[in-house]
N, C-alpha and C positions, 0 to 999 in steps of 0.2 A: 815723805820724809818723814818716815817712820823708822825703827830698827838701825841699821847700820847708818841711816843717812840723818839723823837726828842733828849732827853736827853742822849740819849744811844750813840749818833755818841761820844762825849766827852768822855763817860765811855769806847767806844772801839777802841777810838784813830783814828776816821774814819775821810775821809777828808767832807768837809762842803756839799759838793755835792751829798754824799752817799746817796740813796734811800733805797737800800737794801745790807743786809750783810749775807753773807752763811757762816756757820763753818763746818768745817768736821775734824776729829781726826783720826789719824793712827798709828798704833804701827809697829816701825821700827824693823829692826832683833835684833837690840841690847836690845829690850824690852821697849827702850824709847816711850813715846806717844807724837806726835807731833800734836798740834791744830793749824790750819789754819783759819784764817777769810779772807775773799774776799768781798772787797766794791765794790759795781756795783752802778752807776749812774741810773737816771729816763729811761734810755733806755738799762738797764741791761749791760753798755758798765762797764768793771773793771775799776776801778780808781787806787785800792792799794790792798796790801795784809799785814796781820800783822801776823808773825809767832810765836807762842810759841814752841821750842823744847822740853819741858820736861814739858808738861802741868799736873796739878796735877785733873783737871776736870775728871770726868769720868761719862756718865750718866747712867752707870750701876750700881751705888751706890746710885742712887737718890730714894727716896721713892714711885714714881708712878713706877719704872722700877720693884722693888723689889715686890711692890703689883700686878704689872700684871703679873708676874711671877706664882704668885700662884693660878690662876684662869682663865680659859676662858671665863668669863665674860670681859665687861669691866668696867673699873674700875674709880672711880673718886675722886680725891683727895680731901683734904682741902685747903683752902687758904693760901698760903705762897709766901714768897719772892723767885723769879725767878734767877738762877745762872747766866745766859747770859747776861742778861739786868738789870737796876734796874726798876723792875715793880711787882707789886704783882696780883694774880690770880690764877687760879686752871687749874690741869692738867686732861684731859682726856686720857686714855692710853689702851691698850689691845695686848695680846700677840700674835706674828704674827704666831707662832705653827710649827716654823720650829726646824732644829736639832741647829740651831746657837743661839736659845735664843734671836731672835731679838724682839723689841716691836716697834709699832707704837704709838705715843702721840702728841698729840695738846695742847698748850697751850691757855686758854682764859685768858686777863687780864681784870682788873676791869674797866681800863679806856676804854676799847673798848666798854664794858656793857654801861659805862656811856653815851660814846659818842652815841650809839644808844637809850638809854632812851630821852637823848635831842632829837633826830631828831623823835620820836614818841611825845613828849610834842608838840615841834614846827607843827606837821601835823594835831594832834588831840585837842590841847587845845590851838592854835594860839592865839585866843581872851582871854584868861586867862593867863594873863602872870605869876601870882604867883603860877599856879598848879604845884604840885609836884608829881614826879613817883621815885621812890626808892625800891632797892634791899637790904634786910637786913636779918641779921640771928638772932635768937631768943635770942642769946648771947649778943647780942647790937650790934655787928658789922655792920657797913655801908659799905655794898659791893660795891654798884652801886649809882648813883644819876643822877637827869635829869641835875641838875646845873654843866655839864660838868667841866665848868671853876673852880668853886669852889672846886670840886673833885680833879681835878688834882692839884691845888695848895696846897691843905693838902698832898697829896701824895708827891709832890716836896719839900715840907718843910721839911721834915722829914730828919735826916742823913741816916737812911737806911729804904727801904720800910715797909709800914705800913699801917693796914687798919683802917681807920676813924670809929669813933664812931657815933651814930645815932644822935648825940646833937651837933656834930660839922658843919653841914652844912644845907642849908635851914632855913626855917622860925621858926624853931623849933617846928613844929608840928609832928615829928615823934616820938619823946618819948612818948608823950601822948596816940599817936595811937599805939605804941607797949603796953604800960604798959594796955590800955583798951582791947585790942586783947588777951595780954596772961591772963586776968582778965575774959572776957566774951566768948570769942574763937568765937564772931560772925564775920564773913565776912563784914559785912556792919556797919559802925561806924558813930555816931555824936559825934566830937570831940570840944572842945572849948581849944585853945591856950591860952600862957599866958598875951596875949593883949585883951583877950575877945572874940575872932575872933572865930566865926562859922565855922567848916569844916566838909565836907562829907567826907568819906575814905572808900575803899573798899581795903581788904588785900586776896590774894589768896595764898596758897601754891606752890612752884615750881616744877618742877621735879625732881628726883632724879641726875640727869646730873648736876645740881647747886650746889649739896650737900643737906644732909640732914638738916632739920631744916632750909630752905630757903624761905622767902616768898616777895612778890611784894606787895606795897603797891602804892595806885591812891590817891592822896588828894587834894581835888579843895574846895576853900572858899564858903560855903552856899551861900552868897550874888552873887558872881560871877556865880554861878551854876543856882540857881536860880531867879537872877535878870531877864533876859528877858521874863520870865513867870509872875514876879511881874508888870513889865513894860506894857506887854499886858493886863493884868486885868487892871491897873489903866485906860490904854487908851481907853478898851473898856468901862468900867464906864464911863468915862467922856464924851465918843460918846454916851452914852445911855442918859447921863442926858440931852446932849445938844438936842437930837433929841425930847427927852420928852419938853423941854423948847420950841423947836421950833413948838411943837404941839400945846401948850397951846393955842394960838390965833384962831387957826382952830378947835379946838375942842369947844371953846368958842362960834364961830358964828354958828358952826353944831346945838350946843344946842338951840341956840336963833331961827334959823331958824326951829327947831322941836318942842320947847316949845310955841313958838306965836300963831300958830293955835290951838294947844291943849288950850291954854287960852281963845282963842274966843270961842271954842266949850264949855266949861266948863261954860263961861258968860252965853251962851244960854241955857245949861242946868238948870242953876240957875235961869234964868228968866222964864223958862217953868216951873219950880218948884213952883215958887211963884202966878202961871197963871197969870203971865204980858205976855198974848198972842197978 
């Protein structure tokens, strides 16, 4: 319950020191279903428990369970609000194949993806503070963003977990990127934002594990990206001009050293030509 799931502590009525929450559901002989939460600290020592003696939650009624039962392949759900903690993400699930109908499933929260994109931006674009990395759906949903703090603020501000739109986070460059990508279908884009700033962007389709129609976009301001090259070009030109200016006196002296004897020879030739021997 750290990072993007800190809010789940109050949701689960867990002690403040809780770092892990483990849920188990058992069916009693009388048919009642007990749901027990065990709360553990960072050292995995149990702090407290919370028991619902007649829970209505049944994972076998969740869409991912029903979808996994219908195929032997791995299924991926659309993005939705999780039942156990207030968070949004997708579920990857697969039928176990035994007689009990067991299914193994894993949830991927959008906040965890944003955390990962934030770390990538820091490692790959550390010198470019306003570079943006985003995972989006073609329908306009912003599934993750490298500005993790802003993304989580939008998630936590909603009364119920929801997925932000592409125009809610960042410098406002994502809407024109998505619009141009829909129109042209080109992976490499040159886009201008509302303030007139030029951006270079690259869009790539993500594997099916992230859902159909999901893409990753990387956008960098053109000046920030090409700035070092432009500075190198200017410095090279300046150095070349200085070298030329510094060489002019040397060239002048060398030219005089060569032209003076030639002038004397030319004078002697003119004298002989006039028969002044």
